[in-house]
N, C-alpha and C positions, 0 to 999 in steps of 0.2 A: 208762318202766321197762326195764331192762335184764335180761333173762334169759340167763345163760351155761349153755351146755349142751354134750354131748359131740357135737352135730350143728352144721354151719355156720349153719342156719336152716332154713326150710322149702323143701320140693323138690316139684317136679311129681308125684313118685312116690317111692316107698321107695330111696334111693340105695345101700342094702345089697343090694338085690335087682335093680336095674335100672341099667344102665351109661349109660343114655340120660337117667338122670333130671336135671333142670336145677334149680337154685337160684331161688327167687321172690325178687327183691330188695325188692319193695314190694306190700303187700296194703293197698288203700284200702277194701275191702268184706268182711267175712267172711260170705259167702255159703254155701248149701248145699254147693255144690262144694268150697269150701275145707274145710268142716267134715267132709266126707265123705272127703277125700283125707288126712286126718289118721289115722294108725293108732296102735296101742298101741305101746310101747316095746319095742325089741329088746335092749336093753342088761340085762345083769343086775343093775346099780345102778341103772337107771331104774324110776320109778314113775309110769307114765301116758302117758309119751311125748309125741308131738306132740299129741295129741288135747287133753290137759291144758294144753299150753301155747297151743293155740288158743283154748281155753275162757278161758283167763287174759287173753289178748289181748282178746277179745270184751269182758270186764268192764273191762279197763283203759280200751279205747276208748270205751265207753258212759259211762265216767266222765271222759271229757274229756282223755285223755292217750294219747300214743304209746307203742308197745312195740316193742323190738327183741329177737330171738332170734339169738344169736351163739356162736361156739365159745370155750368156757372154756379149750380147749387151748393157744390164742395168749396168751402172756403180756403181748402189747402190745395186745389187742383192744379194752380200754377207751379207750385213746389213739386208736385208729383210729376208734371209734364217735364220740368226742367231736371228733374231727379232721372228721367229716363223710365218712370214706371209705366206698365202696360194700361194706360187710361185712354179714353175716347177713340176715336179713328184717325189714323194718320194716313194722309194722302201725299204719297211719295212721289217727288219729282223725278221723272226719268231722264234727265239730262246729266250728262257727265259733269261732276263739279270738280274734277282734276285739279 
């Protein structure tokens, strides 16, 4: 599943508030630390922010699929994702796809 957003992906902390926030390229387990770091949306257009996206990733992963959050501001982002470029945050499904 691909989720395009107004943010590049999940960060270590809110990049709108903290200059030292770093994007997390890959999340292999949605644990309490990940869930607690997701906050509500700062956007006037957003509804639920990162917390909703993390909850969606949890459901998608539990059902055997990966999910990526990436910036919808980049017109070429889908090409980059399909090309395997390191963009956004990939929530990796832990289930064996064997």
